[in-house]
C-alpha positions in Angstrom: 108.8 94.2 99.6 112.1 93.7 97.9 115.4 95.4 98.1 118.4 96.7 96.2 121.9 95.9 97.5 123.6 99.0 96.1 120.9 101.7 95.8 123.0 104.1 93.7 124.2 101.5 91.3 120.9 99.6 90.9 118.4 102.5 91.1 120.5 105.6 90.0 121.7 108.5 92.0 119.1 111.0 90.8 115.6 111.5 92.0 116.1 110.8 95.7 114.3 113.1 98.1 114.6 113.8 101.8 111.0 114.4 102.8 111.7 113.9 106.6 114.9 115.8 107.1 115.0 117.4 110.5 117.6 118.9 112.8 120.1 116.1 112.1 122.2 117.9 109.4 120.2 116.2 106.6 121.0 112.7 107.7 117.7 110.9 107.2 115.6 108.5 105.2 115.5 109.2 101.4 112.7 108.2 99.1 112.6 107.7 95.4 109.6 107.1 93.2 110.6 104.4 90.7 109.4 104.2 87.1 107.2 101.1 87.8 105.3 102.9 90.6 107.3 101.4 93.5 109.0 103.5 96.1 112.6 102.9 97.2 113.8 104.0 100.7 117.4 104.3 101.8 119.6 105.9 104.5 121.0 109.2 103.2 124.4 108.6 104.9 124.8 105.4 102.9 123.8 106.0 99.3 125.7 103.0 98.0 124.1 100.8 100.6 120.8 98.9 100.5 117.4 100.2 99.8 114.0 98.8 100.6 111.6 98.7 97.7 107.9 99.0 98.5 104.9 98.5 96.3 102.4 101.4 96.1 100.1 99.4 98.4 102.8 98.8 100.9 104.0 102.4 101.1 100.4 103.6 101.3 99.7 101.2 104.2 102.8 102.4 106.0 102.1 106.1 105.6 98.4 105.6 106.6 99.4 103.6 109.7 102.0 106.2 110.7 99.5 109.0 110.3 97.0 107.2 112.5 99.5 106.9 115.3 100.5 103.2 114.9 104.2 104.2 114.9 104.0 106.6 117.9 105.8 104.0 120.0 109.0 104.9 118.1 108.9 108.4 119.4 110.4 109.1 122.8 
């Protein structure tokens, strides 16, 4: 996993999606599929802030683990 210091500047402002937006006025995690197949994740309220960049294997492992309940401890 790598990162971008300024997501908008380094990765561009287009192509970000809010797949997990809920009842928090759209403030959530944004995801962007990069040209090299990696996935960038950033906080929607800070588009000029940092973004984590995950490989396809890393994002697949994360989503698979979350779907299987391994992240349920984060839910109150």
